[in-house]
VEXFI-756774 format. One line per field, with one value per residue (C-alpha): residue number from 1; residue in one letter; x, z, y. Coordinates in steps of 0.02 Angstrom, whole numbers, plus 50000, padded with zeros to 5 digits. Layout:
# VEXFI-756774
num [NUM,...]
residu [A,...]
xx [X,...]
zz [Z,...]
yy [Y,...]
END
This chain:
# VEXFI-756774
num [1,2,3,4,5,6,7,8,9,10,11,12,13,14,15,16,17,18,19,20,21,22,23,24,25,26,27,28,29,30,31,32,33,34,35,36,37,38,39,40,41,42,43,44,45,46,47,48,49,50,51,52,53,54,55,56,57,58,59,60,61,62,63,64,65,66,67,68,69,70,71,72,73,74,75,76,77,78,79,80,81,82,83,84,85,86,87,88,89,90,91,92,93,94,95,96,97,98,99,100,101,102,103,104,105,106,107,108,109,110,111,112,113,114,115,116,117,118,119,120,121,122,123,124,125,126,127,128,129,130,131,132,133,134,135,136,137,138,139,140,141,142,143,144,145,146,147,148,149,150,151,152,153,154,155,156,157,158,159,160,161,162,163,164,165,166,167,168,169,170,171,172,173,174,175,176,177,178,179,180,181,182,183,184,185,186,187,188,189,190,191,192,193,194,195,196,197,198,199,200,201,202,203,204,205,206,207,208,209,210,211,212,213,214,215,216,217,218,219,220,221,222,223,224,225,226,227,228,229,230,231,232,233,234,235,236,237,238,239,240,241,242,243,244,245,246,247,248,249,250,251,252,253,254,255,256,257,258,259,260,261,262,263,264,265,266,267,268,269,270,271,272,273,274,275,276,277,278,279,280,281,282,283,284,285,286,287,288,289,290,291,292,293,294,295,296,297,298,299,300,301,302,303,304,305,306,307,308,309,310,311,312,313,314,315,316,317,318,319,320,321,322,323,324,325,326,327,328,329,330,331,332,333,334,335,336,337,338,339,340,341,342,343,344,345,346,347,348,349,350,351,352,353,354,355,356,357,358,359,360,361,362,363,364,365,366,367,368,369,370,371,372,373,374,375,376,377,378,379,380,381,382,383,384,385,386,387,388,389,390,391,392,393,394,395,396,397,398,399,400,401,402,403,404,405,406,407,408,409,410,411,412,413,414,415,416,417,418,419,420,421,422,423,424,425,426,427,428,429,430,431,432,433,434,435,436,437,438,439,440,441,442,443,444,445,446,447,448,449,450,451,452,453,454,455,456]
residu [M,R,P,V,P,R,L,L,V,P,R,T,L,R,G,R,L,A,L,V,A,V,T,A,A,A,L,L,L,T,T,L,T,V,A,F,D,A,V,A,E,R,H,L,L,S,Q,A,D,D,R,L,R,G,T,L,A,A,V,A,S,T,I,E,M,S,G,R,Q,V,R,V,R,E,T,S,H,D,E,I,L,D,S,N,V,W,V,Y,D,G,S,R,T,V,E,Q,P,A,S,A,R,R,R,H,T,L,A,R,A,A,R,R,I,A,D,G,T,G,P,A,C,V,T,A,A,G,P,D,G,Q,E,G,W,R,L,C,A,Q,D,V,S,P,H,G,T,G,V,V,A,V,A,A,V,D,M,T,P,Y,A,S,S,M,D,A,L,L,T,G,C,V,A,F,G,V,V,M,L,A,C,T,Y,V,L,T,R,L,S,V,G,R,A,L,R,P,V,T,D,M,T,E,R,A,A,R,W,S,A,V,S,S,T,T,R,L,A,S,P,T,A,P,E,E,L,R,H,L,G,V,S,L,D,A,L,L,D,R,I,R,S,V,L,R,H,E,Q,Q,L,T,A,E,L,S,H,E,L,R,T,P,L,A,R,I,V,A,E,L,D,L,L,R,T,R,P,R,S,P,S,E,T,L,R,A,H,A,V,I,E,G,A,A,A,S,M,R,T,I,C,D,T,L,L,D,Q,S,R,A,T,A,A,T,S,P,D,T,P,G,T,C,R,V,D,R,V,L,N,R,L,A,G,T,E,V,R,A,G,V,H,T,S,V,E,V,D,A,A,L,R,T,G,V,A,E,T,V,V,E,R,I,V,S,P,L,H,T,N,A,L,R,H,A,R,S,A,V,T,L,S,A,R,A,T,P,R,G,V,D,I,V,V,S,D,D,G,A,G,V,P,P,D,F,A,P,R,L,F,Q,P,G,Q,R,A,D,P,V,D,G,H,D,G,A,G,L,G,L,A,L,V,R,R,L,T,R,S,A,G,G,R,V,W,H,D,D,S,Y,Q,D,G,A,R,F,V,V,Q,L,P,G]
xx [49278,49443,49600,49688,49845,49994,50075,49937,49968,50116,50253,50290,50179,50195,50125,49983,49933,49941,49837,49705,49703,49675,49541,49448,49463,49405,49253,49207,49243,49131,48987,49007,49015,48855,48767,48823,48776,48597,48573,48640,48522,48370,48431,48442,48278,48198,48276,48199,48033,48037,48074,47931,47802,47859,47826,47654,47611,47651,47552,47400,47397,47373,47223,47047,46882,46727,46584,46653,46793,46971,47085,47269,47290,47442,47569,47738,47811,47752,47921,47862,47723,47834,47963,47893,47718,47564,47390,47245,47053,47004,47060,47076,47251,47229,47414,47580,47750,47808,47927,47796,47786,47971,47967,47835,47894,47893,47721,47654,47732,47654,47482,47501,47539,47401,47276,47318,47239,47325,47492,47622,47806,47889,48052,48040,48154,48190,48158,48323,48303,48462,48439,48290,48165,48072,47885,47762,47566,47450,47266,47272,47087,47021,46886,46964,46868,46999,47115,47285,47450,47610,47782,47938,48128,48278,48382,48548,48621,48580,48647,48805,48826,48797,48930,49051,49019,49035,49202,49269,49216,49307,49466,49454,49442,49591,49696,49641,49678,49847,49884,49811,49929,50077,50043,50001,50169,50260,50175,50185,50364,50411,50297,50401,50568,50598,50566,50689,50814,50778,50800,50963,51034,50973,51069,51228,51230,51307,51181,51288,51405,51292,51212,51117,50933,50800,50674,50681,50606,50576,50485,50289,50202,50164,50349,50415,50317,50373,50557,50532,50458,50600,50738,50663,50667,50840,50892,50833,50918,51086,51059,51039,51193,51300,51241,51294,51461,51493,51450,51568,51709,51682,51690,51842,51927,51887,51928,52092,52192,52125,52143,52325,52355,52285,52399,52548,52531,52501,52653,52754,52689,52750,52908,52986,52949,52860,52851,52686,52671,52698,52572,52444,52479,52477,52309,52244,52290,52211,52049,52048,52067,51935,51817,51860,51803,51640,51614,51642,51531,51392,51405,51404,51275,51162,51184,51142,50980,50933,50940,50848,50709,50699,50729,50579,50700,50776,50933,51078,50968,50922,50829,50950,50854,50883,51067,51078,50974,51060,51230,51155,51101,51254,51391,51382,51496,51448,51402,51376,51200,51177,51029,50965,50877,50813,50654,50589,50561,50742,50829,50999,51061,51193,51181,51145,51308,51409,51318,51350,51541,51561,51460,51523,51703,51643,51523,51657,51768,51627,51594,51772,51797,51623,51596,51406,51316,51337,51212,51177,51067,51029,50933,50890,50988,50980,51138,51081,51078,51193,51231,51306,51397,51430,51493,51521,51702,51863,51850,51992,52158,52172,52357,52293,52145,52244,52300,52139,52095,52268,52308,52405,52378,52321,52300,52356,52460,52468,52285,52271,52179,52264,52192,52313,52234,52149,51965,51947,52042,51935,51778,51844,51884,51718,51625,51719,51678,51496,51492,51494,51613,51654,51726,51763,51648,51778,51645,51569,51634,51545,51647,51679,51558,51582,51476,51452,51368,51287,51194,50999]
zz [51126,51222,51136,51205,51306,51205,51364,51344,51162,51130,51028,50927,50787,50878,51044,50949,50860,51019,51104,50970,50970,51153,51145,51018,51119,51274,51187,51108,51282,51370,51243,51260,51449,51462,51334,51432,51588,51527,51447,51604,51717,51613,51612,51805,51825,51711,51818,51972,51893,51829,52014,52085,51956,52005,52196,52146,52051,52199,52312,52191,52222,52405,52389,52441,52439,52520,52471,52511,52632,52569,52659,52629,52636,52737,52643,52667,52590,52707,52700,52528,52617,52758,52636,52578,52512,52542,52496,52493,52475,52420,52570,52690,52721,52715,52738,52760,52810,52991,52950,52891,53045,53037,52843,52837,52677,52590,52664,52592,52419,52420,52458,52324,52188,52257,52224,52038,51904,51822,51855,51882,51936,52013,52100,52274,52407,52545,52728,52755,52596,52514,52417,52310,52316,52165,52189,52080,52100,52018,52040,52119,52144,52051,51972,51956,52116,52169,52275,52246,52301,52300,52310,52348,52320,52394,52243,52358,52275,52105,52134,52198,52042,51936,52042,52016,51825,51818,51914,51793,51641,51713,51756,51584,51504,51592,51550,51360,51359,51429,51298,51157,51207,51218,51059,50964,51014,50961,50802,50746,50800,50694,50545,50558,50568,50382,50404,50540,50431,50279,50400,50461,50286,50216,50356,50319,50124,50030,49927,49767,49780,49855,49745,49872,49859,49991,49906,49962,49875,50052,50123,50132,49979,50049,50109,49953,49846,49973,49951,49757,49773,49891,49769,49620,49728,49785,49601,49537,49680,49635,49458,49486,49598,49476,49340,49446,49485,49305,49263,49399,49332,49158,49216,49318,49170,49045,49148,49209,49044,49036,49221,49214,49078,49177,49328,49226,49146,49318,49385,49241,49271,49449,49427,49303,49229,49063,48923,48875,48722,48830,48962,48831,48758,48933,48962,48794,48847,49009,48928,48807,48937,49034,48888,48856,49038,49014,48847,48931,49077,48967,48847,48984,49085,48934,48869,49048,49052,48877,48912,49069,48986,48827,48888,48970,49079,49246,49226,49225,49172,49012,48935,48903,48747,48645,48675,48626,48469,48407,48417,48333,48196,48168,48202,48073,47989,47836,47871,48067,48141,48294,48395,48549,48700,48827,48906,48845,49018,49089,49147,49209,49321,49200,49067,48884,48817,48948,48920,48731,48757,48878,48766,48601,48619,48676,48530,48405,48475,48465,48289,48238,48312,48290,48163,48128,48280,48418,48560,48647,48810,48975,49134,49302,49450,49638,49606,49460,49272,49188,49003,48922,48754,48685,48512,48440,48399,48460,48634,48740,48754,48933,48944,48887,49010,49163,49047,48954,49028,49036,48918,48758,48774,48628,48610,48424,48370,48186,48162,48037,48165,48183,48358,48512,48637,48734,48703,48856,48971,48924,48956,49129,49171,49117,49206,49368,49352,49330,49490,49402,49355,49198,49188,49066,49095,49070,49104,48930,48810,48647,48617,48722,48840,48936,49074,49119,49288,49303,49439,49410]
yy [52103,52120,52047,51906,51942,51912,51825,51692,51652,51534,51605,51451,51376,51207,51289,51377,51218,51115,51250,51247,51052,51058,51192,51093,50933,51023,51086,50919,50825,50945,50928,50740,50739,50847,50742,50580,50655,50690,50517,50429,50530,50482,50302,50302,50389,50254,50113,50194,50208,50022,49978,50079,50009,49832,49880,49961,49796,49696,49817,49804,49612,49634,49755,49679,49768,49720,49841,50014,49946,49943,49821,49777,49584,49526,49429,49346,49503,49643,49729,49799,49894,49946,50024,50193,50137,50243,50180,50308,50274,50452,50569,50417,50346,50161,50117,50215,50168,50168,50316,50422,50529,50567,50609,50749,50818,50656,50613,50783,50740,50572,50649,50771,50644,50537,50678,50678,50585,50431,50358,50487,50498,50641,50685,50764,50824,50707,50736,50826,50939,50874,50710,50675,50541,50473,50442,50356,50339,50212,50164,49989,49953,49802,49905,50081,50139,50271,50178,50244,50178,50280,50211,50302,50258,50349,50424,50433,50271,50339,50499,50425,50321,50487,50575,50431,50430,50621,50606,50476,50578,50728,50622,50541,50710,50787,50638,50656,50837,50806,50664,50780,50923,50806,50706,50864,50947,50798,50773,50945,50963,50804,50873,51040,50958,50989,51169,51182,51081,51202,51361,51299,51254,51420,51514,51414,51440,51579,51675,51665,51507,51377,51256,51145,51145,51176,51054,50874,50722,50647,50793,50808,50868,51031,51065,50996,51133,51270,51209,51212,51394,51449,51369,51471,51625,51596,51552,51720,51812,51716,51752,51938,51945,51856,51972,52116,52038,51997,52183,52247,52125,52198,52368,52338,52255,52388,52532,52471,52525,52704,52730,52667,52801,52943,52891,52868,53046,53125,53041,53111,53287,53278,53201,53336,53507,53485,53612,53692,53576,53421,53476,53503,53338,53261,53353,53280,53107,53118,53196,53050,52916,52999,53003,52817,52772,52867,52781,52604,52642,52704,52566,52428,52506,52542,52364,52295,52404,52364,52176,52190,52296,52188,52012,51918,51821,51871,51961,51841,51692,51609,51467,51327,51263,51426,51422,51235,51254,51408,51318,51162,51269,51381,51262,51122,50995,50888,50714,50749,50770,50875,50832,50926,50850,50983,51031,51197,51256,51218,51375,51411,51556,51605,51742,51679,51737,51656,51488,51504,51549,51389,51252,51326,51258,51087,51078,51125,50990,50861,50904,50888,50713,50641,50513,50542,50614,50747,50763,50921,50883,50960,50916,50988,50913,50949,51058,51157,51113,50992,51019,50870,50870,50697,50625,50460,50478,50400,50481,50549,50454,50393,50458,50634,50647,50728,50868,50895,51062,51130,51280,51245,51053,50958,50772,50765,50914,50849,50823,50968,51075,51254,51283,51326,51211,51345,51304,51190,51290,51442,51326,51287,51466,51531,51396,51425,51610,51576,51468,51298,51164,51055,50875,50742,50590,50450,50312,50348,50210,50260,50420,50576,50656,50821,50879,51062,51091,51274,51352,51336]
END
C-alpha cells in the first residue's frame, strides 16, 4: 500500500479533523445515495408494472371468443390497443400496435415474452437501442386457452425522473460536504481555542517566576485535565530550578569569604617583598582558604545529593502538612492551642527548610499575642499555595501596619519580649527569594492574620 503524499495531508489538527469528517460524510452520503437510487428504481419499476397490469386488465375486458376464434371487441377506448399492446393466440398475432412495423426490436421482445408461461414483466431495449421499455404479458382469455396480451410502456419519463433524483442527490451531497468541512473547521477551531491560549501563555511566562496556571476552570473537561497535568509538570521544573538557584546562591555566599582571603594574600605577595616566614604564612593562609572552599563545596553538594536521594519529594518541593504539623508540635505556649488545617496532598514548590524558616516567625508571633487559639492553614490557589497564620489576639495596630515588615520595628517595645524586630523582615526576604510574597490581612477582625503565598 503506497503512503499518502505529505502534501495531501493537512498540517494542522483542525485541517486533519475536517478532512476526516468530510471523508466519513462522503462515504456515508455515497452509501445512502446508492441505496436511495436502488430503492427509487425499484419503486419506479413497480409503478410501471402497475400501469401495465391496468392496461392488460382493460385489454382482457375486450377479448371475445367464439369457438376457436379470438376477436378483440371495439370499444370507446380503442387508444388502449393502439398504444403498444399485442394480442397473441398461440403463434398468431391477433392485434398489434400500428407502430409495430417500425419497432422491430420491441415487437420481437413482445413475441418472446408472449411465448413464456404465466404473467411476466421484463425490461427490453427500445427501437433506438438506447432507452428501455417495460413489457408485461398476461393470459387474457376467459378460460385460459392461451390468448396472451403484451403491453409495453416507454421508460424514458421514468429514466428522466431517476436522472433528476440522482442529480439532486449529488448536488445535495456536494452542499452537505462543503457545509461539513466549514462547520468542522469552525467547531474544531473553537474547541482548540483554549489550547492556543495555553500555548501563548506558556510562551510568555518565565519558567521560574511565573505563578499563572495553565488549567482553567471554564475549559472543557479534557483540556482542564491537560492543564492540570502541565501545571504539575511546570511546578516540578520550577521547583528544581529554584533548588538549583538556592544551591548556587549558598555556594556563592559561603565561598565569598575564603576567596576574598586568597585574593588578599596574593595582592600582598605582589605589592612588597616578603620574608620566607611571611611567605610560608601566606601560603598556609591560601591553603587553608582553598581547603575551606573545598569543604564548603563538598558539604553543600553532598547535602543536596543526600536530600535528593532520600526524599520522596521532587528536589526543592515539600508537603505543607509536615511543616505545619511539626511547627505546631514543637512551638507551644501554655494556654494556647495550635490547630492545623491542611490537605495532606498539598505540596509547594519550595524546600521544606525554607518553608519552615518562613512560617516559624509568624507562628511564634501568633503564639505570643494569641489569647487561646492559633490556626495554621493552607490551601491551593490559582497562583500556588497560600499558608495562613491567624490568632485570636488583639491584632496589629492600624498605625503600625505600614511599618510591619520593616527591620527593627516593634509595635510595643516594652512588651517584655527581647526580640529585635527582625522576624517579619526576614520572612519577607525569604518569601521573595522563594518567588512568593507575604502580607497582613487587615480585613481580619478577630485578631491578626498573615498570608504567605508560595509557588505551587
